[in-house]
Backbone as CSV, one residue per row, in Angstrom:
resi,resn,N_x,N_y,N_z,CA_x,CA_y,CA_z,C_x,C_y,C_z
1,MET,22.718,-246.273,34.730,23.013,-247.734,36.453,22.311,-249.105,36.300
2,LYS,22.409,-249.054,35.131,21.512,-250.738,34.791,22.738,-251.885,35.510
3,SER,22.239,-252.472,35.252,22.571,-253.921,36.013,24.306,-254.223,36.797
4,THR,24.302,-252.752,37.672,25.755,-251.939,38.360,25.352,-253.166,39.793
5,PRO,25.803,-252.665,40.470,26.451,-253.530,42.077,26.229,-252.066,42.476
6,HIS,24.420,-252.475,42.891,25.067,-251.290,44.828,25.966,-251.326,45.924
7,ALA,26.194,-250.602,46.383,27.577,-250.419,47.656,27.013,-251.734,48.403
8,LEU,28.228,-252.486,48.953,28.660,-254.045,49.628,28.883,-253.255,50.844
9,THR,28.596,-253.767,52.100,28.988,-253.972,53.144,29.433,-254.992,54.234
10,THR,28.815,-255.897,54.116,28.793,-257.500,54.875,29.481,-258.417,54.464
11,VAL,30.678,-259.132,54.833,30.757,-260.086,53.800,30.644,-261.814,54.758
12,GLU,29.818,-262.648,53.993,29.815,-263.726,55.174,29.751,-264.562,54.063
13,SER,29.743,-265.569,54.700,30.209,-267.577,54.342,28.119,-267.621,53.813
14,ASP,28.466,-268.918,52.726,27.132,-268.826,52.183,27.625,-270.632,52.432
15,GLN,26.376,-270.984,52.148,26.341,-272.511,52.216,27.062,-273.312,51.800
16,GLU,28.281,-272.631,50.668,29.468,-273.393,49.935,30.199,-273.979,50.742
17,GLY,30.190,-272.297,51.369,31.773,-271.946,52.189,32.577,-270.774,51.345
18,GLU,32.107,-270.734,50.054,32.607,-269.849,49.813,32.368,-267.782,50.271
19,ARG,32.846,-267.139,49.572,32.197,-265.586,50.636,31.185,-265.521,49.349
20,SER,30.835,-264.842,50.380,29.615,-263.958,49.492,28.727,-262.399,49.827
21,GLN,28.368,-261.744,49.233,28.512,-260.404,49.987,26.764,-259.769,50.109
22,ARG,26.981,-258.981,50.829,25.256,-258.618,51.703,25.225,-257.476,51.058
23,GLY,24.096,-256.546,50.716,24.108,-255.198,50.383,22.812,-254.525,51.275
24,ILE,23.368,-253.651,51.401,22.427,-252.318,51.868,21.215,-252.463,51.403
25,GLN,19.870,-252.980,52.130,18.636,-252.823,51.176,17.936,-251.478,51.207
26,SER,17.936,-250.746,51.908,17.529,-249.231,51.519,18.967,-248.796,50.231
27,LEU,19.778,-249.316,50.028,20.611,-249.168,48.357,19.972,-249.642,47.345
28,ASP,19.660,-250.585,47.209,18.762,-251.456,46.160,17.923,-250.587,46.029
29,SER,16.981,-250.194,47.175,15.751,-248.940,46.469,16.433,-247.535,46.144
30,THR,17.289,-247.095,46.266,18.016,-246.316,45.633,18.445,-246.221,44.319
31,GLY,19.015,-247.402,44.180,19.525,-247.851,42.765,17.941,-248.001,41.958
32,ALA,17.496,-248.582,42.343,15.564,-248.495,42.106,15.170,-247.318,40.960
33,LEU,15.177,-246.288,42.278,15.033,-245.190,41.797,15.656,-244.927,40.148
34,LEU,16.970,-244.643,40.587,17.868,-244.143,39.720,17.751,-244.772,38.264
35,ASP,17.543,-246.519,38.591,17.248,-246.842,37.162,15.721,-246.567,36.378
36,ALA,14.677,-246.185,37.180,13.642,-245.256,37.106,13.968,-244.170,36.385
37,LEU,14.609,-243.381,36.670,14.423,-242.192,35.908,15.456,-242.526,34.440
38,LEU,17.220,-243.295,35.035,17.335,-243.306,33.333,16.680,-244.673,31.793
39,GLU,15.872,-244.813,33.212,14.824,-245.764,32.124,13.611,-244.226,31.812
40,ALA,12.789,-243.789,31.970,12.345,-242.872,31.595,13.355,-241.524,30.573
41,GLY,14.177,-241.229,31.019,15.403,-240.588,29.877,14.960,-238.877,29.733
42,ARG,14.467,-238.633,30.824,13.893,-237.376,30.862,13.619,-236.811,32.514
43,PRO,13.404,-235.493,33.310,13.340,-235.356,34.271,11.407,-235.577,34.859
44,LEU,12.023,-236.316,35.965,10.492,-236.948,36.293,10.159,-236.136,37.802
45,PRO,8.796,-235.561,38.122,8.295,-235.606,39.544,8.404,-236.610,40.328
46,LEU,8.320,-236.200,41.633,8.345,-237.399,42.615,7.340,-238.403,41.900
47,GLY,6.527,-238.012,42.312,4.797,-238.675,42.168,5.126,-240.295,41.393
48,ASP,5.446,-239.905,39.566,5.820,-240.339,38.570,7.330,-241.566,39.034
49,LEU,8.560,-240.414,39.289,8.970,-241.577,39.558,9.345,-242.436,40.817
50,ALA,9.146,-242.504,41.591,8.785,-243.681,42.651,7.213,-244.272,41.920
51,ARG,6.372,-244.019,41.277,5.643,-244.989,41.004,6.556,-245.859,40.174
52,LEU,7.250,-245.399,39.228,7.917,-246.347,38.036,9.234,-246.947,38.395
53,ALA,9.397,-246.843,40.224,10.481,-247.749,40.627,9.530,-248.183,41.797
54,GLY,8.188,-248.353,42.009,7.522,-249.217,42.846,7.445,-249.535,43.922
55,MET,7.669,-248.305,44.355,7.601,-247.565,45.895,6.021,-246.237,45.996
56,PRO,6.242,-247.039,46.967,5.006,-245.263,47.676,6.350,-243.783,47.487
57,ALA,5.545,-242.729,46.963,5.780,-241.858,47.411,7.084,-241.030,48.585
58,ALA,6.430,-241.696,49.362,7.001,-241.130,51.152,7.938,-241.964,51.500
59,LYS,8.107,-243.343,50.758,9.412,-243.692,51.233,10.915,-243.455,49.868
60,ALA,10.068,-242.668,48.306,10.884,-242.730,48.058,11.764,-240.917,48.107
61,PHE,10.630,-240.051,48.953,11.357,-238.780,48.593,12.274,-238.625,49.523
62,PRO,12.492,-239.663,51.018,13.940,-239.224,51.636,15.301,-239.464,50.733
63,HIS,15.032,-241.294,49.965,16.046,-241.114,49.425,16.684,-240.267,47.978
64,LEU,15.456,-239.396,47.764,15.831,-238.634,46.631,16.225,-236.977,47.314
65,VAL,16.420,-236.705,48.342,16.821,-235.723,49.004,18.496,-236.009,49.394
66,SER,18.461,-237.410,49.653,19.962,-237.593,49.629,20.652,-237.126,48.449
67,LEU,19.916,-237.800,47.632,20.809,-238.083,45.909,20.845,-236.433,46.008
68,GLN,20.037,-236.045,46.010,20.202,-234.586,45.383,21.215,-233.156,46.203
69,LYS,21.468,-233.903,47.628,23.045,-233.452,48.543,24.250,-233.760,48.170
70,ILE,23.925,-235.121,47.668,25.351,-235.600,47.155,25.853,-235.233,45.662
71,GLY,24.957,-234.577,44.883,25.037,-234.113,43.577,24.851,-235.447,42.794
72,LEU,24.294,-236.502,42.608,23.625,-237.327,41.750,22.602,-237.459,41.387
73,LEU,21.363,-236.565,41.785,20.297,-236.042,40.807,20.366,-234.457,41.621
74,ALA,19.620,-233.602,40.739,19.083,-231.992,40.926,17.453,-231.861,40.654
75,ARG,17.036,-230.634,41.041,15.497,-230.939,41.193,15.747,-229.448,40.403
76,ASP,14.751,-229.119,38.956,14.445,-228.416,38.368,13.083,-227.164,38.797
77,ALA,12.692,-226.176,38.375,11.868,-224.954,38.453,10.846,-225.792,38.963
78,GLN,10.707,-226.713,38.168,9.274,-227.536,38.457,9.138,-228.406,39.200
79,GLY,10.196,-229.034,39.712,10.108,-230.075,40.798,10.724,-231.227,40.879
80,SER,11.018,-231.457,39.652,11.589,-232.830,38.876,13.145,-232.513,38.785
81,PHE,12.870,-234.032,38.876,14.355,-235.138,39.518,15.372,-235.481,37.827
82,PHE,16.261,-234.896,38.195,17.358,-235.157,36.986,18.532,-235.732,37.240
83,PRO,19.813,-236.546,36.475,20.794,-236.245,37.065,21.704,-235.336,37.015
84,GLY,22.080,-235.287,38.747,23.022,-234.328,38.506,24.777,-234.159,38.358
85,THR,25.599,-233.051,39.157,26.536,-232.885,39.028,27.003,-234.286,38.879
86,LEU,27.198,-234.582,39.709,28.202,-236.149,40.404,27.875,-236.694,39.325
87,SER,26.989,-237.449,38.671,26.485,-237.921,38.135,26.834,-237.475,36.430
88,LEU,27.052,-236.965,35.918,27.804,-236.221,34.331,29.238,-237.135,35.146
89,GLU,29.941,-236.240,36.230,31.353,-236.276,36.359,31.130,-237.958,36.451
90,LEU,30.552,-238.639,37.069,30.595,-239.998,37.383,31.177,-240.695,35.349
91,GLY,29.513,-240.159,35.197,29.877,-241.262,33.478,30.946,-240.506,33.042
92,LEU,31.322,-239.314,32.372,32.862,-239.387,32.061,33.662,-239.589,32.525
93,ALA,33.622,-240.479,33.479,35.155,-241.893,34.260,34.978,-242.208,33.520
94,ALA,33.539,-242.979,33.622,33.135,-243.607,33.047,33.598,-244.543,32.016
95,LEU,33.339,-242.955,30.873,33.338,-243.503,29.301,35.145,-243.567,29.433
96,GLN,35.560,-242.607,29.851,37.121,-241.814,29.189,37.960,-243.452,29.500
97,ARG,37.145,-244.515,30.607,38.032,-245.900,30.675,37.401,-247.111,29.497
98,LEU,36.568,-246.868,28.969,36.080,-247.969,28.028,37.067,-247.812,26.796
99,SER,37.345,-249.049,26.254,38.061,-249.451,25.171,37.079,-250.501,24.721
100,PRO,36.196,-250.114,23.359,35.649,-250.450,22.498,36.387,-251.721,22.284
101,LEU,37.772,-252.051,21.973,38.135,-253.502,21.369,38.166,-254.174,23.261
102,ARG,38.582,-254.095,24.170,38.501,-254.600,25.447,37.263,-255.179,25.747
103,GLU,35.988,-253.849,25.306,34.601,-254.398,25.765,34.947,-255.571,24.755
104,ALA,34.686,-255.271,23.626,34.221,-256.723,22.597,34.841,-257.545,22.530
105,GLU,36.338,-257.613,23.294,37.054,-258.950,23.660,36.349,-260.274,24.205
106,ALA,35.731,-259.588,25.315,34.626,-260.755,26.050,33.941,-261.482,25.909
107,GLU,33.174,-260.979,24.123,32.149,-261.674,23.599,32.231,-262.181,22.209
108,VAL,33.953,-262.428,22.150,34.751,-262.780,21.022,34.407,-264.397,20.794
109,ALA,34.999,-264.897,22.050,35.441,-266.374,21.372,33.996,-266.389,22.848
110,PRO,33.327,-266.222,23.088,31.757,-267.219,23.683,30.849,-267.089,22.033
111,LEU,31.506,-266.279,21.194,30.170,-266.359,20.327,30.670,-267.027,19.455
112,ALA,32.453,-267.214,19.143,32.672,-268.424,18.589,32.571,-269.760,18.762
113,GLN,32.420,-269.890,20.145,32.452,-271.264,20.739,30.776,-271.581,20.269
114,ALA,29.861,-270.651,20.598,28.529,-270.677,20.177,27.984,-271.104,19.095
115,THR,28.988,-270.419,18.072,28.611,-270.416,16.537,29.111,-271.383,16.071
116,GLY,30.249,-271.688,16.275,30.937,-272.624,15.656,32.059,-272.213,14.144
117,LEU,31.901,-271.212,14.608,32.864,-270.195,13.515,33.484,-268.929,13.495
118,SER,34.627,-268.711,12.948,35.759,-267.823,12.991,34.597,-266.704,13.163
119,VAL,35.531,-265.452,14.150,35.266,-264.406,14.780,35.834,-263.302,14.616
120,ALA,35.515,-262.135,13.831,36.856,-261.184,13.732,36.071,-259.883,13.837
121,LEU,37.110,-258.746,14.636,36.820,-257.349,14.688,37.380,-257.020,14.450
122,ALA,36.921,-255.101,13.779,37.018,-254.661,12.440,36.891,-252.939,12.992
123,VAL,37.922,-252.270,12.655,37.257,-250.907,12.827,38.108,-250.420,11.991
124,VAL,37.642,-248.725,11.545,37.727,-248.378,10.223,39.112,-247.235,10.645
125,GLY,40.113,-247.960,9.503,41.355,-247.253,10.346,42.231,-246.365,9.066
126,PRO,42.930,-246.079,9.248,43.519,-244.949,8.124,43.511,-245.382,6.218
127,LEU,43.762,-246.892,6.583,43.526,-246.965,4.917,42.045,-247.410,4.963
128,GLY,41.268,-247.869,5.974,39.702,-248.545,5.912,39.685,-249.174,6.827
129,PRO,38.344,-250.236,6.169,37.892,-250.642,7.740,39.288,-251.922,7.810
130,THR,39.750,-252.078,8.778,40.982,-252.762,9.292,40.445,-254.138,10.544
131,VAL,40.521,-255.342,10.313,40.618,-256.360,11.322,41.406,-256.457,11.886
132,VAL,41.339,-256.475,13.227,42.420,-256.171,14.903,42.361,-257.204,15.472
133,ARG,41.295,-258.207,15.534,41.181,-259.197,15.976,40.842,-260.892,15.119
134,LEU,40.968,-262.014,15.615,40.588,-262.716,14.767,40.222,-263.991,15.658
135,GLU,39.200,-264.781,15.835,39.381,-265.781,16.356,38.830,-267.628,15.712
136,GLU,39.996,-268.157,15.361,39.835,-269.149,14.570,38.663,-270.604,14.892
137,SER,38.104,-270.562,13.930,36.883,-271.340,13.977,37.914,-273.107,14.532
138,SER,37.209,-273.717,15.057,37.996,-274.793,15.527,37.644,-275.760,13.940
139,ARG,36.340,-275.014,12.826,36.435,-276.084,12.180,37.324,-275.995,11.148
140,PRO,37.629,-276.700,10.236,38.724,-275.627,8.913,38.384,-275.112,8.174
141,GLN,39.145,-274.324,7.782,38.091,-272.831,7.243,39.801,-272.218,6.199
142,HIS,38.771,-272.266,5.245,40.578,-271.201,3.967,39.742,-270.240,4.428
143,VAL,40.101,-268.782,5.361,39.726,-267.750,5.698,41.350,-267.084,5.643
144,SER,41.298,-266.458,4.670,42.203,-265.566,4.868,42.428,-264.169,4.878
145,LEU,41.385,-264.051,5.558,41.291,-262.820,6.446,42.674,-262.775,7.804
146,ARG,43.421,-262.158,7.873,44.398,-261.981,8.973,44.663,-260.268,9.837
147,ILE,44.630,-260.864,11.197,44.810,-259.233,11.736,45.773,-257.928,10.843
148,GLY,45.191,-256.749,10.640,46.048,-255.682,10.031,45.271,-255.906,8.284
149,THR,44.686,-257.140,7.559,43.551,-256.517,6.869,42.842,-255.495,6.134
150,VAL,42.804,-254.975,5.256,41.605,-253.890,4.876,41.433,-254.293,3.612
151,LEU,39.971,-254.241,4.523,38.637,-254.875,3.620,38.285,-253.752,2.471
152,SER,37.476,-254.019,1.490,36.640,-253.294,0.806,35.330,-252.981,1.220
153,MET,35.080,-251.322,1.139,34.298,-251.046,1.498,32.908,-251.095,0.558
154,VAL,33.169,-252.172,-0.762,32.018,-252.372,-1.652,31.827,-253.706,-1.690
155,HIS,32.550,-254.556,-1.585,32.608,-256.047,-2.171,32.996,-256.843,-0.686
156,THR,32.518,-256.353,1.017,32.920,-256.960,1.500,31.274,-256.606,2.885
157,ALA,30.684,-257.347,3.529,30.408,-257.284,4.848,30.609,-256.005,5.718
158,ILE,31.905,-256.258,6.082,32.396,-255.812,7.387,32.879,-254.536,6.691
159,GLY,33.186,-254.479,5.156,33.235,-253.051,4.705,32.319,-252.192,4.413
160,ARG,30.868,-252.742,4.003,30.202,-252.209,3.893,29.051,-251.259,5.215
161,VAL,29.550,-252.322,6.370,28.802,-251.597,7.424,29.500,-250.718,8.234
162,CYS,30.884,-251.211,7.470,31.622,-249.205,7.890,30.939,-248.536,7.197
163,ALA,30.972,-248.697,5.658,30.701,-248.285,4.837,28.783,-246.907,4.845
164,ALA,28.918,-248.141,5.801,26.814,-248.049,6.334,26.838,-246.830,7.461
165,HIS,27.921,-247.108,7.818,27.681,-245.511,8.938,29.279,-244.966,9.327
166,LEU,29.218,-244.630,7.819,30.417,-243.560,7.807,29.617,-241.905,7.516
167,PRO,30.202,-240.601,8.525,29.535,-240.345,7.758,29.480,-239.818,6.491
168,SER,28.410,-239.164,5.817,28.348,-238.763,4.226,29.760,-237.600,3.459
169,ASP,30.393,-236.530,4.835,31.129,-235.715,4.001,32.464,-236.880,3.980
170,MET,32.319,-237.411,4.204,33.733,-238.764,4.619,33.579,-239.826,3.765
171,LEU,32.090,-240.355,3.120,32.668,-241.821,2.629,33.047,-241.677,1.215
172,ALA,32.949,-240.805,-0.004,33.205,-240.698,-1.079,34.722,-240.834,-0.731
173,GLY,35.375,-239.509,-0.157,36.672,-240.278,0.353,37.117,-241.153,0.237
174,ALA,37.017,-241.583,1.023,37.009,-243.245,1.661,37.110,-244.650,1.092
175,LEU,36.171,-243.868,0.063,35.422,-244.909,-1.552,36.714,-244.719,-2.983
176,ALA,36.942,-243.729,-2.695,38.745,-243.273,-3.274,39.413,-243.874,-3.350
177,MET,39.839,-244.710,-2.418,40.986,-245.727,-1.283,40.709,-247.090,-1.899
178,ASP,39.567,-247.384,-1.935,38.881,-248.402,-2.009,39.326,-250.168,-3.345
179,ALA,40.424,-249.215,-3.877,40.821,-250.147,-5.073,42.379,-250.914,-4.017
180,ILE,43.239,-249.727,-3.308,43.977,-250.613,-2.643,43.723,-251.318,-1.457
181,ARG,42.356,-251.718,-1.247,41.906,-252.861,-0.433,41.576,-254.087,-0.459
182,MET,41.580,-254.924,0.102,41.783,-256.418,-0.158,39.914,-256.248,-0.845
183,GLU,40.334,-256.904,-2.158,38.865,-257.610,-3.388,38.288,-255.963,-3.522
184,GLY,38.587,-255.205,-3.300,38.657,-253.538,-3.728,38.347,-253.191,-4.818
185,ALA,36.950,-251.582,-5.249,36.059,-251.626,-6.482,37.286,-250.454,-6.617
186,HIS,36.837,-250.415,-8.026,37.304,-249.075,-8.317,35.617,-247.705,-8.103
187,PRO,36.176,-246.445,-7.794,35.158,-245.769,-7.109,33.887,-245.333,-8.180
188,ASP,34.415,-245.427,-9.590,33.268,-245.109,-10.717,32.157,-245.949,-10.053
189,SER,32.367,-247.364,-10.062,31.738,-248.788,-10.065,30.324,-248.314,-8.610
190,VAL,30.720,-247.299,-7.696,29.862,-246.778,-6.796,29.397,-245.245,-6.726
191,CYS,30.284,-244.435,-7.609,29.623,-243.044,-7.210,29.666,-242.543,-8.633
192,HIS,28.527,-241.957,-8.543,28.603,-240.976,-9.811,30.067,-239.889,-9.488
193,ALA,29.774,-239.530,-11.205,31.273,-238.045,-11.043,31.196,-236.999,-9.836
194,ASP,30.018,-236.843,-9.793,29.501,-236.006,-8.574,29.951,-236.397,-7.158
195,GLY,30.544,-237.819,-6.642,30.967,-237.996,-5.515,29.364,-238.621,-5.093
196,ASN,28.003,-238.573,-5.700,26.927,-239.108,-5.082,27.143,-240.088,-5.761
197,LEU,26.528,-240.806,-4.782,26.510,-242.773,-4.370,24.884,-243.523,-5.758
198,ARG,26.006,-244.532,-6.087,25.112,-244.909,-7.160,23.808,-245.387,-6.441
199,HIS,22.562,-245.561,-7.153,21.535,-246.033,-6.542,21.093,-247.685,-6.203
200,ASP,22.210,-248.034,-6.581,22.128,-249.868,-6.031,23.118,-249.614,-4.785
201,TYR,24.502,-249.188,-4.308,25.000,-249.379,-3.292,24.543,-248.586,-2.088
202,ALA,23.635,-247.168,-2.707,23.132,-246.151,-1.692,21.862,-247.542,-0.987
203,GLU,21.636,-247.401,-2.152,20.296,-248.960,-1.362,20.837,-250.039,-0.366
204,ARG,21.172,-250.133,-0.712,22.482,-251.619,0.192,22.768,-250.719,1.209
205,LEU,23.058,-249.275,1.091,23.938,-249.172,2.767,22.768,-248.691,3.508
206,ARG,21.584,-248.487,2.790,20.514,-248.006,3.263,19.602,-249.896,4.315
207,GLN,20.001,-250.506,3.631,19.345,-251.928,4.159,20.282,-251.879,5.241
208,ILE,21.197,-252.143,5.084,22.151,-252.244,6.456,22.298,-251.994,7.640
209,ARG,21.522,-250.643,6.875,21.513,-248.773,8.623,19.540,-250.218,9.412
210,LEU,19.250,-250.378,8.316,17.875,-251.089,8.847,17.689,-252.146,9.456
211,GLN,18.348,-253.374,9.305,18.603,-254.127,9.745,20.097,-254.645,10.444
212,ALA,20.943,-253.260,10.755,21.917,-253.316,11.525,22.382,-255.109,11.655
213,MET,22.976,-254.945,9.881,24.008,-256.550,9.576,23.876,-256.509,8.226
214,ASP,24.888,-256.344,7.731,25.444,-256.894,6.061,25.213,-258.261,6.832
215,GLN,25.412,-259.415,5.094,26.440,-260.318,4.713,26.419,-260.499,3.275
216,ALA,28.124,-261.490,3.288,28.335,-261.488,2.030,28.535,-263.078,1.778
217,LEU,28.369,-263.229,0.620,28.224,-264.511,0.486,29.069,-265.055,-0.750
218,GLY,30.005,-265.301,-0.748,31.068,-266.506,-1.581,32.082,-265.755,-1.696
219,ARG,32.438,-264.226,-1.227,32.792,-263.020,-1.080,33.317,-262.852,0.144
220,PRO,34.940,-262.002,-0.152,35.826,-261.792,-0.884,36.601,-263.236,-1.144
221,VAL,35.854,-264.328,-0.423,36.372,-265.488,-0.668,35.803,-267.035,-1.057
222,PRO,35.740,-267.347,-2.005,35.074,-268.604,-2.529,34.627,-269.339,-1.500
223,GLY,33.635,-269.413,-1.650,32.955,-270.865,-0.393,32.903,-270.370,0.948
224,ILE,32.963,-269.407,1.151,33.532,-268.845,2.578,31.922,-267.225,2.564
225,HIS,31.104,-267.135,3.695,30.276,-266.644,4.151,30.139,-265.820,5.267
226,THR,30.164,-264.552,5.480,30.070,-263.619,6.095,28.795,-263.092,6.318
227,LEU,29.005,-262.812,7.897,27.841,-261.784,8.683,28.075,-261.034,9.487
228,ALA,27.890,-259.464,9.315,28.852,-258.279,9.632,28.030,-257.632,10.927
229,ALA,27.866,-257.562,12.156,26.626,-255.993,12.556,28.086,-254.980,12.958
230,PRO,27.281,-253.843,13.393,27.925,-252.536,13.898,28.021,-252.810,15.263
231,VAL,29.309,-252.397,15.859,28.737,-251.780,17.692,28.795,-250.404,17.342
232,PHE,27.915,-249.650,18.504,28.450,-248.341,18.217,28.725,-247.440,19.540
233,ASN,29.231,-246.734,19.825,29.859,-246.052,21.218,28.491,-244.897,21.907
234,HIS,28.967,-244.122,23.231,28.025,-243.274,23.831,26.947,-242.353,22.633
235,ALA,28.272,-242.229,21.976,27.647,-240.582,20.435,27.030,-241.562,19.367
236,GLY,26.856,-242.666,19.561,25.847,-243.243,18.623,26.925,-243.542,17.215
237,GLN,28.370,-243.146,17.644,29.499,-243.735,16.324,29.156,-245.167,15.840
238,LEU,29.769,-245.384,14.977,30.670,-246.686,14.584,31.969,-247.313,15.874
239,ALA,31.689,-247.558,16.369,33.330,-248.233,17.761,33.583,-249.378,16.626
240,LEU,32.761,-250.120,16.166,34.175,-251.555,15.531,32.764,-252.082,14.811
241,VAL,33.099,-253.143,13.877,32.090,-254.192,13.385,32.630,-255.385,14.028
242,MET,31.610,-256.438,14.160,32.058,-257.585,14.521,31.729,-258.682,13.657
243,ALA,31.856,-259.655,13.224,31.854,-260.530,11.984,31.760,-261.860,12.540
244,VAL,31.004,-263.150,11.942,31.469,-264.101,12.310,31.516,-264.747,10.568
245,MET,32.656,-265.732,10.515,33.145,-266.289,8.866,32.882,-267.771,9.529
246,GLY,31.887,-268.631,8.324,32.238,-269.706,7.790,32.029,-270.648,6.223
247,SER,32.041,-271.820,6.318,32.357,-272.350,4.551,29.832,-272.006,4.604
248,SER,30.492,-272.357,3.182,29.395,-272.426,2.607,28.464,-273.880,3.113
249,GLY,27.343,-273.203,3.594,26.707,-274.599,3.913,26.930,-275.096,5.164
250,SER,27.979,-273.898,5.943,27.715,-274.863,7.552,27.747,-274.257,8.182
251,PHE,26.655,-272.906,8.300,25.940,-272.764,8.958,24.705,-271.781,8.146
252,ASP,23.705,-270.930,8.631,22.488,-270.291,8.327,22.792,-269.211,8.474
253,THR,22.736,-268.703,7.157,23.525,-266.649,6.813,21.964,-265.936,6.956
254,ALA,20.532,-266.449,6.840,19.983,-265.181,6.756,20.170,-264.510,7.831
255,ILE,19.545,-263.162,7.318,19.541,-261.903,7.868,18.583,-262.311,9.615
256,GLU,18.094,-262.941,9.845,17.002,-263.434,10.954,17.098,-264.452,11.556
257,GLY,18.298,-265.200,10.924,18.568,-266.483,11.170,19.403,-267.060,12.612
258,GLU,19.192,-267.757,13.405,19.715,-268.198,14.023,21.273,-267.624,14.669
259,VAL,22.252,-267.698,13.748,23.579,-266.980,14.000,23.195,-265.775,14.002
260,ALA,22.306,-265.759,12.831,22.513,-263.754,12.509,22.045,-263.507,14.467
261,GLN,21.407,-263.330,14.781,20.401,-263.877,15.788,21.771,-263.306,17.470
262,LEU,22.621,-264.723,17.809,23.879,-264.485,18.036,24.513,-263.598,17.235
263,LEU,25.122,-263.284,16.561,25.852,-262.386,15.788,25.302,-261.052,16.798
264,ARG,24.362,-260.155,16.973,23.763,-258.714,16.728,23.461,-258.701,18.240
265,ALA,22.534,-259.761,19.118,23.044,-259.441,20.565,24.614,-259.586,21.150
266,ALA,25.372,-259.707,20.479,26.302,-260.004,20.840,27.002,-257.858,20.299
267,ALA,26.946,-258.303,19.429,26.993,-256.939,18.883,26.354,-255.749,19.676
268,HIS,25.039,-255.690,20.298,23.972,-255.117,21.305,24.810,-254.950,22.421
269,THR,25.198,-256.448,23.179,25.967,-255.885,24.379,27.064,-254.961,24.400
270,VAL,28.078,-255.568,23.375,28.543,-254.898,23.164,28.885,-252.876,23.329
271,SER,27.693,-252.679,22.281,27.232,-250.981,21.882,26.783,-250.692,23.389
272,TRP,25.839,-251.479,24.164,25.563,-251.385,25.801,26.737,-250.577,26.902
273,ARG,27.348,-251.785,26.447,28.954,-251.612,27.529,29.799,-249.929,27.217
274,LEU,29.640,-249.559,25.781,29.563,-248.587,25.706,28.911,-247.397,25.803
275,GLY,27.776,-247.628,26.726,27.268,-246.306,26.609,25.932,-246.006,25.206
276,ALA,26.351,-246.944,24.084,25.054,-246.792,23.291,23.802,-247.346,23.630
277,PHE,23.031,-246.501,24.681,21.152,-247.397,25.500,20.530,-246.761,24.058
278,GLU,20.312,-245.973,23.013,19.221,-246.038,22.526,19.684,-247.092,21.323
279,GLN,20.828,-247.461,20.907,20.870,-248.158,19.375,21.590,-249.310,19.877
280,ALA,21.274,-249.711,21.108,21.458,-250.536,21.033,21.103,-251.301,22.577
281,ALA,20.313,-251.695,23.314,19.725,-252.027,24.453,19.790,-253.672,24.305
282,PRO,20.874,-253.949,25.666,20.802,-255.313,25.314,19.812,-256.156,25.142
283,MET,20.385,-257.488,24.234,18.706,-258.480,24.234,19.677,-259.685,23.931
284,ALA,18.617,-260.393,24.121,18.999,-262.624,24.187,18.770,-262.640,22.397
285,PRO,19.380,-263.591,21.567,18.923,-264.747,20.669,17.577,-264.821,21.179
286,GLU,16.332,-264.768,19.577,15.154,-265.361,20.219,15.199,-267.191,19.954
């Protein structure tokens, strides 16, 4: 329920003559209770729920009774409140209409404008990490990526981010096809004969998962640097990869630098929109 507008009733004109909307104050209180329950992430008794919502229990109780009656909340044997059947149905309906690309699209142009860099979106397609959206920078750059380009899981930041979040039982098979991708590698360079990853590559993937980002400096395109970050869906699975690219020396490529923070914030925002609350709470760049 985070940042979700509550029910609206009266439409009135503001001082500038534009139409504005006034909500029902009691529903704002109801929303505060639902927000508190979601924030807690577990069933809560009346007293704890009211306290987290910042209201007296006597005020909270009628709201909770009504929410229980319509199915937004339910109550267990211990008297604690938790999301009810209607909450589940609403959540599933929202998830069914989500499109990772549509949700990410809203962040692409603003990120390109804020950084002055090219921005790419990639998904794991049948042949591997595939570029599906590219917003060119206003600065002249020789970026050879195009929509439909399939990237190496070894030699590109976008590809390594995909590899880092691919299920282990799928990774060996995906790496076996790397030679056909842009700047692809022979699987022997990163995998042992038994399918286990070689230490250096496995450690790189571990660092990517830890930092939620990877960088490629001058590869696969000489003179072009890339930062790439994962976007997750509601199940905690990789939905897509968001990346920024620019000429060598034109931006800070540090994993904790200003550009990385902007990229990470954009990726986190999209993940949050896709329901990945644990993996990516909305954040702002420092």
